FITOR-480011 format. One record per residue (C-alpha): residue number from 1; x, y, z; residue in three letters. Coordinates in steps of 0.25 Angstrom, whole numbers, plus 2048, in hexadecimal, padded with zeros to 3 digits. Example, Ala and Ser with C-alpha at 12.3 -4.5 7.8 and 13.67 -1.06 7.14 Angstrom:
2
atom resi=1; east=831; north=7EE; up=81F; resn=ala
atom resi=2; east=837; north=7FC; up=81D; resn=ser
END
This chain:
210
atom resi=1; east=A87; north=735; up=F1A; resn=met
atom resi=2; east=A8C; north=73D; up=F25; resn=asp
atom resi=3; east=A98; north=73A; up=F2E; resn=asn
atom resi=4; east=A9B; north=72C; up=F28; resn=leu
atom resi=5; east=AA8; north=72B; up=F30; resn=leu
atom resi=6; east=AA0; north=72D; up=F3D; resn=ala
atom resi=7; east=A96; north=723; up=F39; resn=tyr
atom resi=8; east=AA1; north=718; up=F36; resn=met
atom resi=9; east=AA7; north=71B; up=F43; resn=leu
atom resi=10; east=A9A; north=71A; up=F4B; resn=met
atom resi=11; east=A96; north=70D; up=F43; resn=ala
atom resi=12; east=AA4; north=707; up=F47; resn=leu
atom resi=13; east=AA2; north=70A; up=F55; resn=met
atom resi=14; east=A94; north=704; up=F55; resn=met
atom resi=15; east=A99; north=6F8; up=F4F; resn=ser
atom resi=16; east=AA4; north=6F6; up=F59; resn=met
atom resi=17; east=A9B; north=6F8; up=F65; resn=leu
atom resi=18; east=A98; north=6EA; up=F6B; resn=pro
atom resi=19; east=A8A; north=6E5; up=F67; resn=gly
atom resi=20; east=A82; north=6DA; up=F62; resn=thr
atom resi=21; east=A8A; north=6D9; up=F55; resn=asp
atom resi=22; east=A97; north=6D8; up=F5D; resn=thr
atom resi=23; east=A93; north=6CD; up=F66; resn=val
atom resi=24; east=A8D; north=6C5; up=F5B; resn=leu
atom resi=25; east=A9A; north=6C6; up=F53; resn=ile
atom resi=26; east=AA3; north=6C3; up=F5E; resn=met
atom resi=27; east=A9A; north=6B7; up=F62; resn=lys
atom resi=28; east=A99; north=6B1; up=F54; resn=asn
atom resi=29; east=AA8; north=6B3; up=F51; resn=thr
atom resi=30; east=AAD; north=6AD; up=F5E; resn=leu
atom resi=31; east=AA3; north=6A1; up=F5D; resn=ser
atom resi=32; east=AA3; north=69E; up=F4E; resn=his
atom resi=33; east=AAF; north=6A5; up=F48; resn=gly
atom resi=34; east=AB2; north=6B2; up=F40; resn=ala
atom resi=35; east=AA9; north=6AE; up=F34; resn=lys
atom resi=36; east=A9D; north=6AD; up=F3E; resn=ala
atom resi=37; east=AA1; north=6BB; up=F43; resn=gly
atom resi=38; east=AA2; north=6C0; up=F34; resn=arg
atom resi=39; east=A94; north=6BA; up=F31; resn=phe
atom resi=40; east=A8F; north=6C1; up=F3D; resn=thr
atom resi=41; east=A94; north=6CE; up=F38; resn=ile
atom resi=42; east=A8E; north=6CB; up=F2A; resn=leu
atom resi=43; east=A80; north=6C9; up=F31; resn=gly
atom resi=44; east=A82; north=6D6; up=F39; resn=met
atom resi=45; east=A85; north=6DD; up=F2C; resn=ala
atom resi=46; east=A79; north=6D7; up=F26; resn=thr
atom resi=47; east=A71; north=6DD; up=F31; resn=gly
atom resi=48; east=A77; north=6EB; up=F2F; resn=leu
atom resi=49; east=A74; north=6EA; up=F20; resn=thr
atom resi=50; east=A66; north=6E7; up=F23; resn=phe
atom resi=51; east=A64; north=6F3; up=F2C; resn=trp
atom resi=52; east=A6B; north=6FC; up=F22; resn=thr
atom resi=53; east=A60; north=6F7; up=F17; resn=ile
atom resi=54; east=A55; north=6F9; up=F21; resn=ile
atom resi=55; east=A5A; north=707; up=F24; resn=ala
atom resi=56; east=A5B; north=70B; up=F15; resn=ile
atom resi=57; east=A4C; north=708; up=F14; resn=phe
atom resi=58; east=A49; north=710; up=F21; resn=gly
atom resi=59; east=A44; north=704; up=F28; resn=leu
atom resi=60; east=A4D; north=705; up=F34; resn=ser
atom resi=61; east=A47; north=712; up=F38; resn=val
atom resi=62; east=A39; north=70C; up=F37; resn=ile
atom resi=63; east=A3E; north=700; up=F40; resn=ile
atom resi=64; east=A44; north=70A; up=F4A; resn=ala
atom resi=65; east=A37; north=712; up=F4A; resn=gln
atom resi=66; east=A2E; north=706; up=F4C; resn=ser
atom resi=67; east=A2F; north=702; up=F5A; resn=leu
atom resi=68; east=A29; north=6F4; up=F57; resn=phe
atom resi=69; east=A33; north=6F1; up=F4C; resn=leu
atom resi=70; east=A3F; north=6F6; up=F53; resn=phe
atom resi=71; east=A3B; north=6EE; up=F60; resn=asn
atom resi=72; east=A38; north=6E2; up=F57; resn=thr
atom resi=73; east=A47; north=6E2; up=F52; resn=ile
atom resi=74; east=A4C; north=6E6; up=F5F; resn=lys
atom resi=75; east=A46; north=6DA; up=F67; resn=tyr
atom resi=76; east=A49; north=6D0; up=F5B; resn=met
atom resi=77; east=A57; north=6D5; up=F5C; resn=gly
atom resi=78; east=A58; north=6D3; up=F6B; resn=ala
atom resi=79; east=A52; north=6C5; up=F6A; resn=ala
atom resi=80; east=A5C; north=6C1; up=F60; resn=tyr
atom resi=81; east=A68; north=6C6; up=F68; resn=leu
atom resi=82; east=A62; north=6BF; up=F75; resn=leu
atom resi=83; east=A61; north=6B2; up=F6D; resn=tyr
atom resi=84; east=A6F; north=6B4; up=F68; resn=leu
atom resi=85; east=A74; north=6B7; up=F76; resn=gly
atom resi=86; east=A6D; north=6AB; up=F7D; resn=val
atom resi=87; east=A72; north=6A2; up=F72; resn=arg
atom resi=88; east=A80; north=6A6; up=F73; resn=ala
atom resi=89; east=A80; north=6A5; up=F83; resn=phe
atom resi=90; east=A7A; north=697; up=F83; resn=phe
atom resi=91; east=A82; north=692; up=F77; resn=ala
atom resi=92; east=A8C; north=687; up=F78; resn=lys
atom resi=93; east=A9B; north=68C; up=F78; resn=ser
atom resi=94; east=AA1; north=68E; up=F6B; resn=thr
atom resi=95; east=AAA; north=683; up=F65; resn=leu
atom resi=96; east=AB9; north=685; up=F66; resn=ser
atom resi=97; east=AC1; north=686; up=F5A; resn=leu
atom resi=98; east=AC7; north=679; up=F5D; resn=glu
atom resi=99; east=AB9; north=672; up=F5D; resn=ala
atom resi=100; east=AB5; north=679; up=F50; resn=val
atom resi=101; east=AC2; north=673; up=F49; resn=his
atom resi=102; east=ABE; north=665; up=F4E; resn=glu
atom resi=103; east=AB0; north=666; up=F47; resn=glu
atom resi=104; east=AAE; north=661; up=F39; resn=ser
atom resi=105; east=AB0; north=66C; up=F2E; resn=gln
atom resi=106; east=AA2; north=66A; up=F28; resn=pro
atom resi=107; east=A9B; north=66C; up=F36; resn=ser
atom resi=108; east=AA4; north=678; up=F38; resn=thr
atom resi=109; east=AA0; north=67F; up=F2B; resn=asp
atom resi=110; east=A91; north=67D; up=F2E; resn=val
atom resi=111; east=A92; north=682; up=F3C; resn=arg
atom resi=112; east=A9A; north=68E; up=F37; resn=ala
atom resi=113; east=A90; north=691; up=F2C; resn=his
atom resi=114; east=A85; north=690; up=F37; resn=his
atom resi=115; east=A8C; north=69A; up=F40; resn=his
atom resi=116; east=A8F; north=6A4; up=F35; resn=asn
atom resi=117; east=A81; north=6A4; up=F30; resn=thr
atom resi=118; east=A7C; north=6A5; up=F3F; resn=glu
atom resi=119; east=A86; north=6B1; up=F41; resn=ser
atom resi=120; east=A81; north=6B8; up=F35; resn=tyr
atom resi=121; east=A73; north=6B8; up=F39; resn=phe
atom resi=122; east=A76; north=6BC; up=F48; resn=gln
atom resi=123; east=A7E; north=6C8; up=F42; resn=gly
atom resi=124; east=A72; north=6CC; up=F39; resn=ala
atom resi=125; east=A66; north=6C9; up=F42; resn=ile
atom resi=126; east=A6D; north=6D0; up=F4E; resn=ser
atom resi=127; east=A6F; north=6DD; up=F45; resn=asn
atom resi=128; east=A62; north=6DD; up=F3E; resn=ile
atom resi=129; east=A5A; north=6DB; up=F4C; resn=leu
atom resi=130; east=A63; north=6E6; up=F53; resn=asn
atom resi=131; east=A5B; north=6F2; up=F56; resn=pro
atom resi=132; east=A68; north=6FA; up=F58; resn=lys
atom resi=133; east=A6B; north=6F8; up=F49; resn=thr
atom resi=134; east=A5E; north=6FF; up=F45; resn=ile
atom resi=135; east=A62; north=70B; up=F4E; resn=leu
atom resi=136; east=A6F; north=70C; up=F48; resn=val
atom resi=137; east=A68; north=70E; up=F3A; resn=tyr
atom resi=138; east=A5E; north=718; up=F3F; resn=ile
atom resi=139; east=A66; north=720; up=F49; resn=thr
atom resi=140; east=A75; north=71F; up=F46; resn=phe
atom resi=141; east=A76; north=71E; up=F37; resn=met
atom resi=142; east=A6C; north=72A; up=F34; resn=pro
atom resi=143; east=A76; north=733; up=F3B; resn=gln
atom resi=144; east=A80; north=731; up=F30; resn=phe
atom resi=145; east=A76; north=733; up=F24; resn=ile
atom resi=146; east=A75; north=73F; up=F1C; resn=asn
atom resi=147; east=A67; north=742; up=F19; resn=leu
atom resi=148; east=A6A; north=74A; up=F0C; resn=asn
atom resi=149; east=A70; north=73D; up=F06; resn=glu
atom resi=150; east=A6A; north=72F; up=F02; resn=asn
atom resi=151; east=A66; north=729; up=F10; resn=thr
atom resi=152; east=A65; north=71B; up=F0B; resn=asn
atom resi=153; east=A73; north=71B; up=F05; resn=gln
atom resi=154; east=A79; north=721; up=F11; resn=gln
atom resi=155; east=A72; north=716; up=F1A; resn=leu
atom resi=156; east=A78; north=70B; up=F11; resn=ile
atom resi=157; east=A86; north=711; up=F12; resn=val
atom resi=158; east=A85; north=713; up=F21; resn=leu
atom resi=159; east=A7F; north=705; up=F23; resn=gly
atom resi=160; east=A8A; north=6FF; up=F1A; resn=ile
atom resi=161; east=A95; north=706; up=F22; resn=ile
atom resi=162; east=A8F; north=702; up=F2F; resn=leu
atom resi=163; east=A8E; north=6F3; up=F2B; resn=thr
atom resi=164; east=A9C; north=6F4; up=F25; resn=leu
atom resi=165; east=AA2; north=6FA; up=F32; resn=ile
atom resi=166; east=A9B; north=6F0; up=F3B; resn=ala
atom resi=167; east=A9F; north=6E4; up=F32; resn=val
atom resi=168; east=AAE; north=6E9; up=F32; resn=gly
atom resi=169; east=AAE; north=6EB; up=F41; resn=trp
atom resi=170; east=AA8; north=6DD; up=F44; resn=phe
atom resi=171; east=AB1; north=6D6; up=F3A; resn=met
atom resi=172; east=ABD; north=6DC; up=F42; resn=val
atom resi=173; east=AB6; north=6D7; up=F4E; resn=leu
atom resi=174; east=AB4; north=6C9; up=F48; resn=val
atom resi=175; east=AC3; north=6C8; up=F44; resn=tyr
atom resi=176; east=AC8; north=6CC; up=F52; resn=leu
atom resi=177; east=ABF; north=6C2; up=F59; resn=ile
atom resi=178; east=AC3; north=6B7; up=F4F; resn=asp
atom resi=179; east=AD2; north=6BB; up=F51; resn=his
atom resi=180; east=AD0; north=6B9; up=F60; resn=leu
atom resi=181; east=AC7; north=6AD; up=F5F; resn=lys
atom resi=182; east=AD3; north=6A3; up=F62; resn=lys
atom resi=183; east=AD5; north=6A9; up=F6F; resn=trp
atom resi=184; east=AC6; north=6AA; up=F72; resn=leu
atom resi=185; east=AC3; north=69C; up=F6E; resn=asn
atom resi=186; east=AC3; north=697; up=F7C; resn=lys
atom resi=187; east=AB6; north=68F; up=F80; resn=pro
atom resi=188; east=AB5; north=697; up=F8D; resn=lys
atom resi=189; east=AB6; north=6A5; up=F86; resn=phe
atom resi=190; east=AAC; north=6A1; up=F7B; resn=gln
atom resi=191; east=AA2; north=69C; up=F86; resn=thr
atom resi=192; east=AA4; north=6A9; up=F8D; resn=ile
atom resi=193; east=AA3; north=6B1; up=F81; resn=phe
atom resi=194; east=A97; north=6AA; up=F7C; resn=gln
atom resi=195; east=A8F; north=6AC; up=F89; resn=lys
atom resi=196; east=A93; north=6BB; up=F89; resn=ser
atom resi=197; east=A8F; north=6BC; up=F7B; resn=thr
atom resi=198; east=A81; north=6B6; up=F7E; resn=gly
atom resi=199; east=A80; north=6C0; up=F8A; resn=val
atom resi=200; east=A84; north=6CC; up=F81; resn=met
atom resi=201; east=A7A; north=6C8; up=F76; resn=leu
atom resi=202; east=A6F; north=6C6; up=F80; resn=ile
atom resi=203; east=A72; north=6D4; up=F86; resn=gly
atom resi=204; east=A72; north=6DA; up=F78; resn=phe
atom resi=205; east=A64; north=6D4; up=F76; resn=gly
atom resi=206; east=A5F; north=6D9; up=F83; resn=val
atom resi=207; east=A65; north=6E7; up=F80; resn=lys
atom resi=208; east=A5E; north=6E7; up=F72; resn=thr
atom resi=209; east=A51; north=6E3; up=F78; resn=ala
atom resi=210; east=A50; north=6EE; up=F83; resn=ile
END
């Protein structure tokens, strides 16, 4: 591999740039807690792992070169983001911490499990259906691959590094959001944030489609 340090810095910069993953993680952490945020990150890591495996088999290049396959993934991803955005925009306001504590423990546990599972699948599906992820593997990673060495091994290492850097950054983000949550747990703020999140996700969906 060539210029591994440069690759790691670029991967960190790409992870820190606000995007769909950032919005989803912030939404789920503020709405359902740090654990839901971490499950979103786990789903995101699953999506990146999926594309690493696809890249190893050379399918990412085939998908990128096939206009039909690429557009299918693109429009499915756009539709999913639009769905999440509309759902977030019209959802009822998140319960306050006081209201959560007043609920019975079994009901709270079931609800938390549902939110964690849903957060995981949101992170996974949004990454698997994100055409930008395909482009990362066919345009960004090859610049750091030495063709005189084993290409598949390099793809595995680069994919793992990208995933670990993204996971690390988003874990920090979840920690910061959860730490500030007691100040952000006002119904008015949550309503504004929820509507804003919905608009941003819809915007990402439209941007993906066009």
